[in-house]
PyMOL Python script that loads the backbone (N, CA, C, O; Angstrom):
from pymol import cmd

cmd.read_pdbstr("""\
ATOM      1  N   MET A   1      11.537 -14.820 -17.115  1.00  0.00           N
ATOM      2  CA  MET A   1      11.465 -15.471 -15.626  1.00  0.00           C
ATOM      3  C   MET A   1      10.168 -14.799 -14.936  1.00  0.00           C
ATOM      4  O   MET A   1      10.074 -13.601 -14.670  1.00  0.00           O
ATOM      5  N   SER A   2       9.306 -15.665 -14.725  1.00  0.00           N
ATOM      6  CA  SER A   2       8.177 -15.162 -13.803  1.00  0.00           C
ATOM      7  C   SER A   2       8.125 -15.290 -12.511  1.00  0.00           C
ATOM      8  O   SER A   2       8.056 -16.448 -12.102  1.00  0.00           O
ATOM      9  N   VAL A   3       8.140 -14.335 -11.639  1.00  0.00           N
ATOM     10  CA  VAL A   3       7.834 -14.389 -10.249  1.00  0.00           C
ATOM     11  C   VAL A   3       6.575 -14.399  -9.639  1.00  0.00           C
ATOM     12  O   VAL A   3       5.849 -13.412  -9.766  1.00  0.00           O
ATOM     13  N   LYS A   4       6.202 -15.402  -8.977  1.00  0.00           N
ATOM     14  CA  LYS A   4       4.723 -15.523  -8.333  1.00  0.00           C
ATOM     15  C   LYS A   4       4.771 -15.203  -7.110  1.00  0.00           C
ATOM     16  O   LYS A   4       5.355 -15.954  -6.329  1.00  0.00           O
ATOM     17  N   TYR A   5       4.196 -14.069  -6.679  1.00  0.00           N
ATOM     18  CA  TYR A   5       3.951 -13.826  -5.203  1.00  0.00           C
ATOM     19  C   TYR A   5       2.589 -14.274  -4.620  1.00  0.00           C
ATOM     20  O   TYR A   5       1.555 -14.490  -5.251  1.00  0.00           O
ATOM     21  N   TYR A   6       2.795 -14.368  -3.298  1.00  0.00           N
ATOM     22  CA  TYR A   6       1.590 -14.733  -2.484  1.00  0.00           C
ATOM     23  C   TYR A   6       0.611 -13.710  -2.510  1.00  0.00           C
ATOM     24  O   TYR A   6       0.958 -12.529  -2.507  1.00  0.00           O
ATOM     25  N   TYR A   7      -0.648 -14.069  -2.538  1.00  0.00           N
ATOM     26  CA  TYR A   7      -1.663 -13.039  -2.533  1.00  0.00           C
ATOM     27  C   TYR A   7      -2.939 -13.881  -1.921  1.00  0.00           C
ATOM     28  O   TYR A   7      -3.457 -14.856  -2.466  1.00  0.00           O
ATOM     29  N   GLU A   8      -3.307 -13.322  -0.739  1.00  0.00           N
ATOM     30  CA  GLU A   8      -4.435 -13.903   0.036  1.00  0.00           C
ATOM     31  C   GLU A   8      -5.503 -14.376  -0.840  1.00  0.00           C
ATOM     32  O   GLU A   8      -5.908 -13.609  -1.714  1.00  0.00           O
ATOM     33  N   GLN A   9      -6.063 -15.658  -0.706  1.00  0.00           N
ATOM     34  CA  GLN A   9      -6.877 -16.400  -1.523  1.00  0.00           C
ATOM     35  C   GLN A   9      -8.248 -16.077  -1.101  1.00  0.00           C
ATOM     36  O   GLN A   9      -9.150 -16.477  -1.838  1.00  0.00           O
ATOM     37  N   ASP A  10      -8.540 -15.460  -0.105  1.00  0.00           N
ATOM     38  CA  ASP A  10      -9.867 -15.075   0.372  1.00  0.00           C
ATOM     39  C   ASP A  10     -10.375 -13.782  -0.509  1.00  0.00           C
ATOM     40  O   ASP A  10      -9.754 -12.720  -0.452  1.00  0.00           O
ATOM     41  N   GLU A  11     -11.475 -13.932  -1.279  1.00  0.00           N
ATOM     42  CA  GLU A  11     -11.797 -12.831  -2.208  1.00  0.00           C
ATOM     43  C   GLU A  11     -12.269 -11.717  -1.393  1.00  0.00           C
ATOM     44  O   GLU A  11     -12.277 -10.624  -1.960  1.00  0.00           O
ATOM     45  N   ASP A  12     -12.650 -11.762  -0.227  1.00  0.00           N
ATOM     46  CA  ASP A  12     -13.079 -10.557   0.540  1.00  0.00           C
ATOM     47  C   ASP A  12     -11.937  -9.800   1.044  1.00  0.00           C
ATOM     48  O   ASP A  12     -11.999  -8.571   1.002  1.00  0.00           O
ATOM     49  N   THR A  13     -10.820 -10.426   1.553  1.00  0.00           N
ATOM     50  CA  THR A  13      -9.686 -10.009   1.967  1.00  0.00           C
ATOM     51  C   THR A  13      -8.812  -9.298   0.693  1.00  0.00           C
ATOM     52  O   THR A  13      -8.185  -8.245   0.811  1.00  0.00           O
ATOM     53  N   ARG A  14      -8.898 -10.009  -0.400  1.00  0.00           N
ATOM     54  CA  ARG A  14      -8.169  -9.491  -1.527  1.00  0.00           C
ATOM     55  C   ARG A  14      -8.818  -8.074  -1.964  1.00  0.00           C
ATOM     56  O   ARG A  14      -8.116  -7.115  -2.283  1.00  0.00           O
ATOM     57  N   LYS A  15     -10.337  -8.042  -1.944  1.00  0.00           N
ATOM     58  CA  LYS A  15     -10.952  -6.799  -2.313  1.00  0.00           C
ATOM     59  C   LYS A  15     -10.721  -5.777  -1.270  1.00  0.00           C
ATOM     60  O   LYS A  15     -10.731  -4.610  -1.664  1.00  0.00           O
ATOM     61  N   LYS A  16     -10.510  -6.001   0.013  1.00  0.00           N
ATOM     62  CA  LYS A  16     -10.200  -4.897   0.975  1.00  0.00           C
ATOM     63  C   LYS A  16      -8.826  -4.473   0.739  1.00  0.00           C
ATOM     64  O   LYS A  16      -8.646  -3.257   0.682  1.00  0.00           O
ATOM     65  N   ILE A  17      -7.654  -5.372   0.566  1.00  0.00           N
ATOM     66  CA  ILE A  17      -6.335  -4.903   0.147  1.00  0.00           C
ATOM     67  C   ILE A  17      -6.395  -4.149  -1.039  1.00  0.00           C
ATOM     68  O   ILE A  17      -5.726  -3.117  -1.099  1.00  0.00           O
ATOM     69  N   ASP A  18      -7.197  -4.551  -2.140  1.00  0.00           N
ATOM     70  CA  ASP A  18      -7.047  -3.767  -3.400  1.00  0.00           C
ATOM     71  C   ASP A  18      -7.736  -2.500  -3.160  1.00  0.00           C
ATOM     72  O   ASP A  18      -7.434  -1.610  -3.954  1.00  0.00           O
ATOM     73  N   ASP A  19      -8.605  -2.199  -2.239  1.00  0.00           N
ATOM     74  CA  ASP A  19      -9.282  -0.968  -2.104  1.00  0.00           C
ATOM     75  C   ASP A  19      -8.248  -0.072  -1.267  1.00  0.00           C
ATOM     76  O   ASP A  19      -8.191   1.137  -1.490  1.00  0.00           O
ATOM     77  N   LEU A  20      -7.470  -0.648  -0.346  1.00  0.00           N
ATOM     78  CA  LEU A  20      -6.554   0.170   0.352  1.00  0.00           C
ATOM     79  C   LEU A  20      -5.472   0.465  -0.677  1.00  0.00           C
ATOM     80  O   LEU A  20      -5.201   1.665  -0.665  1.00  0.00           O
ATOM     81  N   LEU A  21      -4.776  -0.217  -1.547  1.00  0.00           N
ATOM     82  CA  LEU A  21      -3.810   0.037  -2.393  1.00  0.00           C
ATOM     83  C   LEU A  21      -4.468   1.082  -3.410  1.00  0.00           C
ATOM     84  O   LEU A  21      -3.753   1.998  -3.818  1.00  0.00           O
ATOM     85  N   HIS A  22      -5.632   1.003  -3.787  1.00  0.00           N
ATOM     86  CA  HIS A  22      -6.273   2.172  -4.665  1.00  0.00           C
ATOM     87  C   HIS A  22      -6.230   3.463  -3.959  1.00  0.00           C
ATOM     88  O   HIS A  22      -5.810   4.487  -4.497  1.00  0.00           O
ATOM     89  N   GLN A  23      -6.701   3.402  -2.661  1.00  0.00           N
ATOM     90  CA  GLN A  23      -6.648   4.692  -1.860  1.00  0.00           C
ATOM     91  C   GLN A  23      -5.190   5.360  -1.821  1.00  0.00           C
ATOM     92  O   GLN A  23      -5.038   6.578  -1.922  1.00  0.00           O
ATOM     93  N   ASN A  24      -4.204   4.514  -1.675  1.00  0.00           N
ATOM     94  CA  ASN A  24      -2.956   4.959  -1.759  1.00  0.00           C
ATOM     95  C   ASN A  24      -2.491   5.459  -3.211  1.00  0.00           C
ATOM     96  O   ASN A  24      -1.761   6.450  -3.212  1.00  0.00           O
ATOM     97  N   ALA A  25      -2.788   4.959  -4.300  1.00  0.00           N
ATOM     98  CA  ALA A  25      -2.577   5.251  -5.653  1.00  0.00           C
ATOM     99  C   ALA A  25      -3.086   6.688  -5.771  1.00  0.00           C
ATOM    100  O   ALA A  25      -2.375   7.565  -6.262  1.00  0.00           O
ATOM    101  N   VAL A  26      -4.389   6.937  -5.296  1.00  0.00           N
ATOM    102  CA  VAL A  26      -5.032   8.154  -5.344  1.00  0.00           C
ATOM    103  C   VAL A  26      -4.214   9.293  -4.684  1.00  0.00           C
ATOM    104  O   VAL A  26      -3.920  10.341  -5.259  1.00  0.00           O
ATOM    105  N   ILE A  27      -3.875   8.965  -3.395  1.00  0.00           N
ATOM    106  CA  ILE A  27      -3.029   9.917  -2.636  1.00  0.00           C
ATOM    107  C   ILE A  27      -1.805  10.169  -3.357  1.00  0.00           C
ATOM    108  O   ILE A  27      -1.548  11.357  -3.550  1.00  0.00           O
ATOM    109  N   GLN A  28      -0.954   9.266  -3.820  1.00  0.00           N
ATOM    110  CA  GLN A  28       0.166   9.341  -4.503  1.00  0.00           C
ATOM    111  C   GLN A  28       0.147  10.158  -5.866  1.00  0.00           C
ATOM    112  O   GLN A  28       1.028  10.882  -6.330  1.00  0.00           O
ATOM    113  N   SER A  29      -0.946   9.878  -6.310  1.00  0.00           N
ATOM    114  CA  SER A  29      -1.019  10.747  -7.709  1.00  0.00           C
ATOM    115  C   SER A  29      -1.452  11.991  -7.729  1.00  0.00           C
ATOM    116  O   SER A  29      -1.459  12.662  -8.760  1.00  0.00           O
ATOM    117  N   ASN A  30      -1.914  12.479  -6.429  1.00  0.00           N
ATOM    118  CA  ASN A  30      -2.360  13.835  -6.235  1.00  0.00           C
ATOM    119  C   ASN A  30      -0.987  14.682  -5.775  1.00  0.00           C
ATOM    120  O   ASN A  30      -1.074  15.907  -5.696  1.00  0.00           O
ATOM    121  N   LEU A  31       0.122  14.097  -5.510  1.00  0.00           N
ATOM    122  CA  LEU A  31       1.308  14.825  -5.377  1.00  0.00           C
ATOM    123  C   LEU A  31       2.079  15.150  -6.664  1.00  0.00           C
ATOM    124  O   LEU A  31       2.195  14.323  -7.568  1.00  0.00           O
ATOM    125  N   GLY A  32       2.575  16.323  -6.713  1.00  0.00           N
ATOM    126  CA  GLY A  32       3.306  16.673  -7.898  1.00  0.00           C
ATOM    127  C   GLY A  32       4.389  17.496  -7.618  1.00  0.00           C
ATOM    128  O   GLY A  32       4.601  17.762  -6.435  1.00  0.00           O
ATOM    129  N   LEU A  33       5.233  18.025  -8.621  1.00  0.00           N
ATOM    130  CA  LEU A  33       6.271  18.760  -8.531  1.00  0.00           C
ATOM    131  C   LEU A  33       6.174  20.081  -7.466  1.00  0.00           C
ATOM    132  O   LEU A  33       7.108  20.492  -6.777  1.00  0.00           O
ATOM    133  N   GLU A  34       4.975  20.566  -7.506  1.00  0.00           N
ATOM    134  CA  GLU A  34       4.775  21.773  -6.567  1.00  0.00           C
ATOM    135  C   GLU A  34       4.252  21.545  -5.200  1.00  0.00           C
ATOM    136  O   GLU A  34       3.893  22.462  -4.462  1.00  0.00           O
ATOM    137  N   SER A  35       4.214  20.003  -4.820  1.00  0.00           N
ATOM    138  CA  SER A  35       3.732  19.776  -3.529  1.00  0.00           C
ATOM    139  C   SER A  35       4.763  20.067  -2.498  1.00  0.00           C
ATOM    140  O   SER A  35       5.942  19.743  -2.643  1.00  0.00           O
ATOM    141  N   THR A  36       4.229  20.776  -1.302  1.00  0.00           N
ATOM    142  CA  THR A  36       4.993  21.106  -0.302  1.00  0.00           C
ATOM    143  C   THR A  36       5.556  19.900   0.411  1.00  0.00           C
ATOM    144  O   THR A  36       5.057  18.788   0.239  1.00  0.00           O
ATOM    145  N   PRO A  37       6.653  20.114   1.258  1.00  0.00           N
ATOM    146  CA  PRO A  37       7.199  18.795   2.008  1.00  0.00           C
ATOM    147  C   PRO A  37       6.169  18.556   3.048  1.00  0.00           C
ATOM    148  O   PRO A  37       6.193  17.392   3.449  1.00  0.00           O
ATOM    149  N   GLU A  38       5.302  19.283   3.588  1.00  0.00           N
ATOM    150  CA  GLU A  38       4.206  18.958   4.454  1.00  0.00           C
ATOM    151  C   GLU A  38       3.146  18.172   3.640  1.00  0.00           C
ATOM    152  O   GLU A  38       2.499  17.285   4.197  1.00  0.00           O
ATOM    153  N   GLU A  39       2.977  18.438   2.497  1.00  0.00           N
ATOM    154  CA  GLU A  39       1.762  17.539   1.750  1.00  0.00           C
ATOM    155  C   GLU A  39       2.433  16.218   1.490  1.00  0.00           C
ATOM    156  O   GLU A  39       1.719  15.214   1.488  1.00  0.00           O
ATOM    157  N   LYS A  40       3.973  16.081   1.229  1.00  0.00           N
ATOM    158  CA  LYS A  40       4.476  14.985   0.929  1.00  0.00           C
ATOM    159  C   LYS A  40       4.571  14.009   2.177  1.00  0.00           C
ATOM    160  O   LYS A  40       4.513  12.783   2.080  1.00  0.00           O
ATOM    161  N   GLN A  41       4.727  14.718   3.372  1.00  0.00           N
ATOM    162  CA  GLN A  41       4.681  14.144   4.758  1.00  0.00           C
ATOM    163  C   GLN A  41       3.454  13.521   4.938  1.00  0.00           C
ATOM    164  O   GLN A  41       3.400  12.329   5.241  1.00  0.00           O
ATOM    165  N   ASP A  42       2.266  14.343   4.753  1.00  0.00           N
ATOM    166  CA  ASP A  42       1.011  14.022   4.853  1.00  0.00           C
ATOM    167  C   ASP A  42       0.656  12.753   4.096  1.00  0.00           C
ATOM    168  O   ASP A  42      -0.019  11.841   4.573  1.00  0.00           O
ATOM    169  N   ALA A  43       1.251  12.781   2.688  1.00  0.00           N
ATOM    170  CA  ALA A  43       0.964  11.545   1.971  1.00  0.00           C
ATOM    171  C   ALA A  43       1.588  10.275   2.491  1.00  0.00           C
ATOM    172  O   ALA A  43       1.002   9.192   2.504  1.00  0.00           O
ATOM    173  N   HIS A  44       2.743  10.469   2.892  1.00  0.00           N
ATOM    174  CA  HIS A  44       3.494   9.357   3.586  1.00  0.00           C
ATOM    175  C   HIS A  44       2.803   8.734   4.758  1.00  0.00           C
ATOM    176  O   HIS A  44       2.596   7.524   4.845  1.00  0.00           O
ATOM    177  N   GLY A  45       2.441   9.666   5.699  1.00  0.00           N
ATOM    178  CA  GLY A  45       1.762   9.246   6.820  1.00  0.00           C
ATOM    179  C   GLY A  45       0.458   8.448   6.499  1.00  0.00           C
ATOM    180  O   GLY A  45       0.114   7.447   7.127  1.00  0.00           O
ATOM    181  N   ALA A  46      -0.187   8.962   5.521  1.00  0.00           N
ATOM    182  CA  ALA A  46      -1.541   8.371   4.966  1.00  0.00           C
ATOM    183  C   ALA A  46      -1.289   6.833   4.560  1.00  0.00           C
ATOM    184  O   ALA A  46      -1.999   5.881   4.884  1.00  0.00           O
ATOM    185  N   TRP A  47      -0.145   6.802   3.795  1.00  0.00           N
ATOM    186  CA  TRP A  47       0.346   5.510   3.350  1.00  0.00           C
ATOM    187  C   TRP A  47       0.674   4.586   4.433  1.00  0.00           C
ATOM    188  O   TRP A  47       0.273   3.422   4.447  1.00  0.00           O
ATOM    189  N   MET A  48       1.392   5.098   5.323  1.00  0.00           N
ATOM    190  CA  MET A  48       1.737   4.164   6.462  1.00  0.00           C
ATOM    191  C   MET A  48       0.567   3.560   7.264  1.00  0.00           C
ATOM    192  O   MET A  48       0.703   2.440   7.756  1.00  0.00           O
ATOM    193  N   LYS A  49      -0.664   4.310   7.427  1.00  0.00           N
ATOM    194  CA  LYS A  49      -1.793   3.934   8.041  1.00  0.00           C
ATOM    195  C   LYS A  49      -2.367   2.929   7.113  1.00  0.00           C
ATOM    196  O   LYS A  49      -2.706   1.838   7.570  1.00  0.00           O
ATOM    197  N   LEU A  50      -2.502   3.187   5.894  1.00  0.00           N
ATOM    198  CA  LEU A  50      -2.974   2.127   4.906  1.00  0.00           C
ATOM    199  C   LEU A  50      -2.167   0.854   4.921  1.00  0.00           C
ATOM    200  O   LEU A  50      -2.715  -0.248   4.942  1.00  0.00           O
ATOM    201  N   ALA A  51      -0.785   1.024   4.909  1.00  0.00           N
ATOM    202  CA  ALA A  51       0.055  -0.248   4.793  1.00  0.00           C
ATOM    203  C   ALA A  51      -0.197  -0.986   6.224  1.00  0.00           C
ATOM    204  O   ALA A  51      -0.028  -2.205   6.249  1.00  0.00           O
ATOM    205  N   SER A  52      -0.552  -0.384   7.295  1.00  0.00           N
ATOM    206  CA  SER A  52      -0.756  -0.850   8.612  1.00  0.00           C
ATOM    207  C   SER A  52      -1.927  -1.713   8.427  1.00  0.00           C
ATOM    208  O   SER A  52      -1.806  -2.907   8.701  1.00  0.00           O
ATOM    209  N   LYS A  53      -3.081  -1.243   7.983  1.00  0.00           N
ATOM    210  CA  LYS A  53      -4.245  -1.910   7.765  1.00  0.00           C
ATOM    211  C   LYS A  53      -4.203  -3.250   6.737  1.00  0.00           C
ATOM    212  O   LYS A  53      -4.957  -4.221   6.813  1.00  0.00           O
ATOM    213  N   ILE A  54      -3.162  -3.049   5.792  1.00  0.00           N
ATOM    214  CA  ILE A  54      -3.022  -4.154   5.047  1.00  0.00           C
ATOM    215  C   ILE A  54      -2.271  -5.358   5.847  1.00  0.00           C
ATOM    216  O   ILE A  54      -2.624  -6.534   5.757  1.00  0.00           O
ATOM    217  N   ARG A  55      -1.287  -4.937   6.569  1.00  0.00           N
ATOM    218  CA  ARG A  55      -0.574  -5.853   7.500  1.00  0.00           C
ATOM    219  C   ARG A  55      -1.439  -6.526   8.282  1.00  0.00           C
ATOM    220  O   ARG A  55      -1.308  -7.741   8.433  1.00  0.00           O
ATOM    221  N   ASP A  56      -2.472  -5.801   8.903  1.00  0.00           N
ATOM    222  CA  ASP A  56      -3.274  -6.582   9.606  1.00  0.00           C
ATOM    223  C   ASP A  56      -4.247  -7.607   9.089  1.00  0.00           C
ATOM    224  O   ASP A  56      -4.675  -8.567   9.730  1.00  0.00           O
ATOM    225  N   LEU A  57      -4.576  -7.245   7.702  1.00  0.00           N
ATOM    226  CA  LEU A  57      -5.358  -8.012   6.769  1.00  0.00           C
ATOM    227  C   LEU A  57      -4.593  -9.270   6.437  1.00  0.00           C
ATOM    228  O   LEU A  57      -5.144 -10.367   6.524  1.00  0.00           O
ATOM    229  N   ASP A  58      -3.461  -9.151   6.095  1.00  0.00           N
ATOM    230  CA  ASP A  58      -2.697 -10.229   5.525  1.00  0.00           C
ATOM    231  C   ASP A  58      -1.014 -10.004   5.682  1.00  0.00           C
ATOM    232  O   ASP A  58      -0.341  -9.459   4.807  1.00  0.00           O
ATOM    233  N   SER A  59      -0.522 -10.469   6.823  1.00  0.00           N
ATOM    234  CA  SER A  59       0.775 -10.223   6.975  1.00  0.00           C
ATOM    235  C   SER A  59       1.783 -10.728   6.058  1.00  0.00           C
ATOM    236  O   SER A  59       2.844 -10.140   5.845  1.00  0.00           O
ATOM    237  N   LYS A  60       1.419 -11.886   5.490  1.00  0.00           N
ATOM    238  CA  LYS A  60       2.322 -12.518   4.505  1.00  0.00           C
ATOM    239  C   LYS A  60       2.332 -11.563   3.205  1.00  0.00           C
ATOM    240  O   LYS A  60       3.425 -11.217   2.758  1.00  0.00           O
ATOM    241  N   PHE A  61       1.324 -11.196   2.682  1.00  0.00           N
ATOM    242  CA  PHE A  61       1.205 -10.176   1.536  1.00  0.00           C
ATOM    243  C   PHE A  61       1.976  -9.027   1.856  1.00  0.00           C
ATOM    244  O   PHE A  61       2.810  -8.573   1.073  1.00  0.00           O
ATOM    245  N   TYR A  62       1.717  -8.498   3.060  1.00  0.00           N
ATOM    246  CA  TYR A  62       2.428  -7.216   3.456  1.00  0.00           C
ATOM    247  C   TYR A  62       3.913  -7.320   3.465  1.00  0.00           C
ATOM    248  O   TYR A  62       4.616  -6.427   2.992  1.00  0.00           O
ATOM    249  N   ALA A  63       4.405  -8.426   4.011  1.00  0.00           N
ATOM    250  CA  ALA A  63       5.873  -8.860   4.081  1.00  0.00           C
ATOM    251  C   ALA A  63       6.464  -8.948   2.687  1.00  0.00           C
ATOM    252  O   ALA A  63       7.539  -8.404   2.433  1.00  0.00           O
ATOM    253  N   GLU A  64       5.876  -9.526   1.915  1.00  0.00           N
ATOM    254  CA  GLU A  64       6.328  -9.923   0.591  1.00  0.00           C
ATOM    255  C   GLU A  64       6.162  -8.704  -0.597  1.00  0.00           C
ATOM    256  O   GLU A  64       6.944  -8.493  -1.524  1.00  0.00           O
ATOM    257  N   ARG A  65       5.173  -8.127  -0.349  1.00  0.00           N
ATOM    258  CA  ARG A  65       5.004  -7.020  -1.404  1.00  0.00           C
ATOM    259  C   ARG A  65       5.121  -5.652  -0.800  1.00  0.00           C
ATOM    260  O   ARG A  65       5.357  -4.853  -1.706  1.00  0.00           O
ATOM    261  N   ILE A  66       5.059  -5.130   0.240  1.00  0.00           N
ATOM    262  CA  ILE A  66       5.008  -3.940   0.526  1.00  0.00           C
ATOM    263  C   ILE A  66       6.332  -3.720   1.579  1.00  0.00           C
ATOM    264  O   ILE A  66       7.114  -2.807   1.315  1.00  0.00           O
ATOM    265  N   GLN A  67       6.530  -4.440   2.587  1.00  0.00           N
ATOM    266  CA  GLN A  67       7.838  -4.238   3.373  1.00  0.00           C
ATOM    267  C   GLN A  67       8.968  -4.456   2.645  1.00  0.00           C
ATOM    268  O   GLN A  67       9.964  -3.755   2.821  1.00  0.00           O
ATOM    269  N   ALA A  68       8.933  -5.547   1.662  1.00  0.00           N
ATOM    270  CA  ALA A  68      10.044  -5.795   0.982  1.00  0.00           C
ATOM    271  C   ALA A  68      10.456  -4.531   0.011  1.00  0.00           C
ATOM    272  O   ALA A  68      11.641  -4.232  -0.135  1.00  0.00           O
ATOM    273  N   GLN A  69       9.599  -3.949  -0.517  1.00  0.00           N
ATOM    274  CA  GLN A  69       9.895  -2.789  -1.270  1.00  0.00           C
ATOM    275  C   GLN A  69      10.590  -1.499  -0.684  1.00  0.00           C
ATOM    276  O   GLN A  69      11.132  -0.595  -1.320  1.00  0.00           O
ATOM    277  N   HIS A  70      10.436  -1.639   0.775  1.00  0.00           N
ATOM    278  CA  HIS A  70      11.009  -0.408   1.459  1.00  0.00           C
ATOM    279  C   HIS A  70      12.171  -0.800   2.333  1.00  0.00           C
ATOM    280  O   HIS A  70      12.416  -0.214   3.388  1.00  0.00           O
ATOM    281  N   GLN A  71      12.909  -1.845   1.849  1.00  0.00           N
ATOM    282  CA  GLN A  71      14.170  -2.198   2.595  1.00  0.00           C
ATOM    283  C   GLN A  71      15.371  -1.836   1.730  1.00  0.00           C
ATOM    284  O   GLN A  71      16.512  -2.039   2.143  1.00  0.00           O
TER     285      GLN A  71
END
""", "prot")
cmd.dss("prot")
cmd.show_as("cartoon", "prot")
cmd.util.cbc("prot")
cmd.orient("prot")
């Protein structure tokens, strides 16, 4: 069964969202077993800022793909 999610059709907006998601991937991949609680909190704060930018770009994508994963 394939689930099809909404994704902004405007190419420029998709590129901006992809860039923000990539930035988060880099942040998260730099965390490890030896990361301090402060480093983990900083990474979470950075992700929240990136997620907010995604919400501003495309609220429907944010609701379906980001917010839905954190409920």
